[in-house]
C-alpha positions as CSV (number, residue, x, y, z in Angstrom):
1,X,5.8,-14.3,-2.4
2,X,5.1,-10.6,-1.8
3,X,5.8,-9.3,1.7
4,X,2.9,-10.5,3.8
5,X,1.8,-7.3,5.1
6,X,1.4,-6.2,1.5
7,X,-0.8,-9.0,0.8
8,X,-2.9,-8.1,3.9
9,X,-3.2,-4.6,2.7
10,X,-4.0,-5.2,-1.0
11,X,-6.7,-7.5,0.1
12,X,-8.2,-5.1,2.6
13,X,-8.3,-2.3,0.1
14,X,-9.8,-4.6,-2.4
15,X,-12.7,-5.5,-0.1
16,X,-13.4,-1.9,1.4
17,X,-13.1,-0.1,-1.9
18,X,-16.4,-1.4,-2.9
19,X,-19.1,0.9,-1.7
20,X,-21.5,-1.8,-0.4
21,X,-18.8,-3.6,1.6
22,X,-17.7,-0.2,2.9
23,X,-21.2,0.7,4.2
24,X,-21.4,-2.6,5.8
25,X,-18.2,-2.1,7.5
26,X,-19.2,1.4,8.7
27,X,-22.4,-0.1,10.1
28,X,-20.7,-2.8,11.9
29,X,-17.9,-0.6,13.4
30,X,-19.7,2.6,14.7
31,X,-21.8,2.7,17.8
32,X,-25.6,2.8,17.4
33,X,-25.8,6.4,18.6
34,X,-23.4,7.8,15.9
35,X,-25.0,5.6,13.1
36,X,-28.5,7.2,13.9
37,X,-27.0,10.4,13.2
38,X,-25.6,9.6,9.8
39,X,-27.3,9.3,6.4
40,X,-25.2,6.1,5.4
41,X,-26.5,6.2,1.8
42,X,-24.6,9.4,1.2
43,X,-21.1,7.6,1.6
44,X,-18.7,9.2,-0.5
45,X,-15.2,7.9,-0.9
46,X,-12.2,10.3,-0.3
47,X,-9.1,10.3,-2.2
48,X,-6.4,9.9,0.6
49,X,-3.3,10.6,-1.7
50,X,-3.2,14.3,-0.6
51,X,-3.0,13.6,3.0
52,X,-0.6,10.7,2.4
53,X,1.6,13.3,0.4
54,X,1.4,15.8,3.2
55,X,2.5,13.5,6.0
56,X,5.2,11.4,4.0
57,X,5.9,9.1,7.0
58,X,2.4,7.9,7.0
59,X,-0.2,6.5,4.4
60,X,-3.9,6.7,5.2
61,X,-5.7,3.7,3.9
62,X,-9.4,4.3,3.5
63,X,-11.4,7.6,4.2
64,X,-15.1,8.4,3.4
65,X,-17.4,11.4,4.0
66,X,-21.2,11.2,5.3
67,X,-23.9,13.6,5.4
68,X,-25.7,13.6,8.8
69,X,-29.6,13.2,8.9
70,X,-30.4,16.5,10.7
71,X,-28.0,19.0,9.6
72,X,-25.8,20.2,6.8
73,X,-22.7,18.8,8.6
74,X,-20.3,16.2,7.1
75,X,-18.6,13.7,8.9
76,X,-15.2,12.3,8.1
77,X,-14.6,8.5,8.6
78,X,-11.0,7.4,8.7
79,X,-10.2,3.7,8.3
80,X,-6.7,2.4,9.1
81,X,-5.8,-1.3,8.5
82,X,-3.1,-3.0,10.7
83,X,-1.8,-6.6,10.7
84,X,0.9,-5.7,13.5
85,X,1.0,-3.3,16.3
86,X,4.5,-1.9,15.7
87,X,3.6,0.1,12.5
88,X,1.1,2.4,14.3
89,X,1.2,5.4,16.6
90,X,-1.5,7.7,17.8
91,X,0.5,10.6,16.3
92,X,-0.4,9.0,12.9
93,X,-4.2,9.5,13.4
94,X,-3.6,13.0,14.8
95,X,-1.5,13.7,11.7
96,X,-4.4,12.8,9.4
97,X,-6.9,14.8,11.4
98,X,-4.7,17.9,11.1
99,X,-4.5,17.6,7.4
100,X,-8.2,17.3,7.0
101,X,-8.9,20.3,9.2
102,X,-6.3,22.2,7.5
103,X,-8.0,21.6,4.0
104,X,-11.3,22.6,5.8
105,X,-9.8,26.0,6.8
106,X,-8.1,26.5,3.4
107,X,-11.5,25.8,1.5
108,X,-13.3,28.0,4.1
109,X,-15.6,25.4,5.2
110,X,-16.6,24.4,8.8
111,X,-14.3,22.0,10.5
112,X,-15.8,18.5,9.9
113,X,-16.1,16.0,12.8
114,X,-13.6,13.1,12.2
115,X,-14.2,9.5,13.5
116,X,-11.0,7.5,13.4
117,X,-11.4,3.6,13.2
118,X,-8.5,1.0,13.4
119,X,-9.2,-2.4,12.0
120,X,-6.5,-5.0,13.4
121,X,-6.0,-8.6,12.7
122,X,-2.5,-9.2,14.0
123,X,-1.1,-12.5,15.9
124,X,-1.4,-10.7,19.5
125,X,-3.9,-8.5,21.0
126,X,-3.7,-4.9,20.1
127,X,-1.4,-3.1,22.7
128,X,-1.6,0.5,21.9
129,X,-3.5,3.2,23.9
130,X,-6.9,4.0,22.3
131,X,-7.1,7.4,24.1
132,X,-4.6,9.7,23.0
133,X,-4.1,11.5,26.5
134,X,-2.8,7.9,27.6
135,X,0.4,8.7,25.8
136,X,1.1,11.1,28.6
137,X,2.3,10.4,32.1
138,X,0.4,11.9,34.7
139,X,-2.1,13.1,32.2
140,X,-4.5,13.9,35.1
141,X,-2.6,17.0,35.9
142,X,-2.4,18.3,32.4
143,X,-5.8,16.9,30.9
144,X,-7.1,20.5,30.3
145,X,-4.4,21.1,27.9
146,X,-3.9,17.8,25.9
147,X,-5.6,16.8,22.8
148,X,-8.6,14.7,23.6
149,X,-9.6,12.2,21.2
150,X,-9.8,8.2,20.8
151,X,-10.2,5.9,18.0
152,X,-12.5,3.0,17.4
153,X,-10.6,-0.3,17.6
154,X,-11.7,-3.4,15.8
155,X,-9.4,-6.2,17.1
156,X,-10.4,-9.6,15.5
157,X,-8.6,-11.2,18.3
158,X,-11.3,-10.0,20.6
159,X,-14.5,-10.5,18.6
160,X,-15.9,-14.1,18.4
161,X,-16.8,-15.5,15.1
162,X,-20.3,-15.7,16.1
163,X,-20.5,-12.0,16.4
164,X,-19.3,-11.4,13.0
165,X,-21.8,-13.8,11.6
166,X,-24.7,-12.3,13.3
167,X,-23.8,-8.8,13.0
168,X,-22.9,-8.7,9.2
169,X,-25.5,-9.7,6.6
170,X,-23.0,-8.7,3.6
171,X,-21.3,-12.1,2.6
172,X,-18.4,-10.2,0.9
173,X,-17.4,-8.4,3.9
174,X,-18.2,-11.4,6.4
175,X,-16.0,-13.5,4.5
176,X,-13.1,-11.0,4.3
177,X,-13.5,-10.4,8.0
178,X,-13.3,-14.0,9.0
179,X,-10.2,-14.7,6.6
180,X,-8.5,-11.8,8.3
181,X,-9.5,-13.1,11.8
182,X,-7.9,-16.4,11.0
183,X,-4.9,-15.3,8.7
184,X,-2.3,-16.4,11.3
185,X,-3.6,-20.0,11.9
186,X,-1.4,-21.6,9.6
187,X,-2.6,-24.2,7.0
188,X,-5.8,-25.2,8.3
189,X,-7.4,-26.2,5.1
190,X,-10.7,-27.1,6.7
191,X,-11.2,-23.7,8.4
192,X,-10.4,-21.7,5.1
193,X,-12.7,-24.0,3.3
194,X,-15.5,-23.5,5.5
195,X,-15.0,-19.7,5.2
196,X,-14.7,-19.7,1.5
197,X,-17.8,-21.8,1.3
198,X,-19.8,-18.7,2.1
199,X,-18.8,-17.1,-1.3
200,X,-18.7,-20.2,-3.4
201,X,-21.5,-19.3,-5.7
202,X,-19.8,-15.9,-6.5
203,X,-18.5,-15.3,-10.2
204,X,-15.1,-16.7,-10.7
205,X,-13.2,-13.3,-10.6
206,X,-14.9,-12.4,-7.4
207,X,-14.1,-15.9,-5.7
208,X,-10.6,-15.6,-6.7
209,X,-10.2,-12.5,-4.9
210,X,-10.6,-14.6,-1.6
211,X,-9.1,-17.5,-2.9
212,X,-5.8,-15.8,-4.0
213,X,-5.7,-14.2,-0.4
214,X,-5.8,-17.6,1.3
215,X,-3.2,-19.0,-0.9
216,X,-0.8,-16.2,-0.7
217,X,-1.0,-15.8,3.0
218,X,-0.3,-19.4,3.5
219,X,1.9,-20.1,0.7
220,X,-0.2,-22.9,-0.5
221,X,0.9,-25.9,-2.6
222,X,-1.2,-26.9,-5.7
223,X,-2.5,-30.0,-3.8
224,X,-3.7,-27.9,-0.8
225,X,-5.5,-25.5,-3.3
226,X,-7.3,-28.3,-4.8
227,X,-8.2,-29.5,-1.6
228,X,-10.0,-26.3,-0.5
229,X,-11.5,-25.9,-4.1
230,X,-12.8,-29.4,-3.9
231,X,-14.7,-28.7,-0.7
232,X,-15.9,-25.4,-1.7
233,X,-16.7,-24.7,-5.4
234,X,-16.6,-28.5,-6.3
235,X,-15.0,-30.5,-9.1
236,X,-16.7,-28.7,-11.7
237,X,-15.5,-25.2,-11.1
238,X,-12.0,-26.4,-9.8
239,X,-10.3,-26.6,-13.2
240,X,-11.5,-23.0,-14.1
241,X,-10.6,-21.5,-10.8
242,X,-6.9,-23.2,-11.1
243,X,-6.7,-22.1,-14.7
244,X,-7.7,-18.5,-13.9
245,X,-5.4,-18.5,-10.8
246,X,-2.5,-19.4,-13.0
247,X,-3.3,-16.8,-15.5
248,X,-3.5,-14.0,-12.8
249,X,-0.2,-15.3,-11.6
250,X,1.4,-15.2,-14.9
251,X,0.0,-11.7,-15.6
252,X,1.3,-10.5,-12.2
253,X,4.6,-12.1,-13.0
254,X,5.0,-10.5,-16.3
255,X,3.9,-7.0,-14.6
256,X,6.4,-7.4,-12.1
257,X,9.1,-8.2,-14.6
258,X,8.2,-5.5,-16.8
259,X,8.6,-2.9,-13.8
260,X,11.9,-4.6,-12.6
261,X,13.1,-4.3,-16.3
262,X,12.0,-0.7,-16.5
263,X,13.9,0.1,-13.2
264,X,17.0,-1.5,-14.5
265,X,16.6,0.2,-17.8
266,X,16.2,3.5,-16.3
267,X,19.2,3.0,-14.1
268,X,21.3,1.6,-17.0
269,X,20.2,4.6,-19.2
270,X,21.2,7.1,-16.3
271,X,24.6,5.5,-16.2
272,X,25.0,5.6,-20.1
273,X,24.0,9.3,-20.2
274,X,26.5,10.1,-17.7
275,X,29.3,8.4,-19.6
276,X,28.2,10.2,-22.8
277,X,28.4,13.5,-20.9
278,X,31.9,12.8,-19.6
279,X,32.8,11.9,-23.4
280,X,31.3,14.9,-24.7
281,X,33.1,17.3,-22.1
282,X,36.5,15.5,-22.9
283,X,36.1,16.0,-26.7
284,X,35.2,19.5,-26.2
285,X,38.3,20.0,-23.9
286,X,40.5,18.6,-26.6
287,X,39.0,20.8,-29.2
288,X,39.4,23.9,-27.0
289,X,43.1,23.2,-26.4
290,X,44.1,22.0,-30.0
291,X,41.4,23.5,-32.3
292,X,40.4,20.0,-33.6
293,X,39.8,16.4,-32.6
294,X,41.4,13.7,-35.0
295,X,39.2,11.1,-35.9
296,X,41.4,8.5,-34.0
297,X,41.2,10.2,-30.9
298,X,37.6,10.7,-31.2
299,X,37.0,7.0,-31.7
300,X,39.2,6.2,-28.6
301,X,37.2,8.7,-26.5
302,X,33.9,7.0,-27.7
303,X,35.3,3.5,-27.0
304,X,36.1,4.6,-23.1
305,X,33.3,3.7,-21.0
306,X,35.0,4.2,-17.5
307,X,33.6,7.6,-16.5
308,X,36.2,8.1,-13.8
309,X,38.9,7.8,-16.4
310,X,37.1,10.1,-18.7
311,X,37.0,12.6,-16.1
312,X,40.7,12.0,-15.1
313,X,41.6,12.5,-18.8
314,X,39.6,15.8,-18.8
315,X,41.8,17.3,-16.4
316,X,44.8,16.1,-17.9
317,X,44.1,17.7,-21.4
318,X,44.7,21.1,-19.6
319,X,48.4,20.3,-19.0
320,X,49.0,18.3,-22.4
321,X,51.4,19.9,-24.8
322,X,50.5,17.7,-27.8
323,X,47.8,15.6,-29.3
324,X,50.3,12.4,-29.0
325,X,50.2,12.9,-25.2
326,X,46.4,12.6,-25.5
327,X,46.7,9.4,-27.6
328,X,49.1,8.0,-24.8
329,X,46.3,8.4,-22.2
330,X,44.2,5.6,-23.7
């Protein structure tokens, strides 16, 4: 099974990459006074690759831009997903902000306001400081000289299920957030069935996104998957879902197998290339020394696959006095 954090991250990006889901998440996460200033329909996804490359230690998850309702100012919305607290620091957010503002300066545009949001659904409550200045001891003495910002925290441990259900009308996002909230409860098939029932009428491929997440997070056995399907999509759709699930698993397995094979092939090709280079260097040295390379010696060189031995022989050719000495090296 994939690393559990990769499973969480993949599911999070699948859900939030949908614009309607993203809009719903923004509406849920931002305070009313900020939302009133934004034209939510101008949402524009931002390619975060440039920022992630600039700060290689960090990988920014999701980012959007919005126009405001009353001015030409654009607002940048950063969304970071975390399933554990240990992989995060406030410096990470600050690094993203600096990269964005550097781009603003480079492109000669006004600096954009940035709203950082952290979505967290770990086993324990979030324990990192939200205000950047809280990283410093005796901050009250130096407060005028410290960066002043904080991020919005969405911690599923501290949000009741009822609030999610009352605040979010988008069933796609609601289901995802509830699955995140209960992602560490273990194999509570009844709870997962209750949540997946919300999206039971989705197309097969859409339903599978949620079902696969539940199955992967909990490493479900076939009988457990059937139990969930029986209480959500029912008997008629159970067989097609299982069939599609197996098909996707097979495709994923083939893809991973190909990637692994390519890695091994590239590594093997690299090693073979180094051996061929060593053989050619040895043959060049022999030809330089004796003005020719007899066919039997050439065959002996080509049969030798030990790169270190080829390198040692290359050094020895310089001191050798006859082709017979070369032959004796093999």
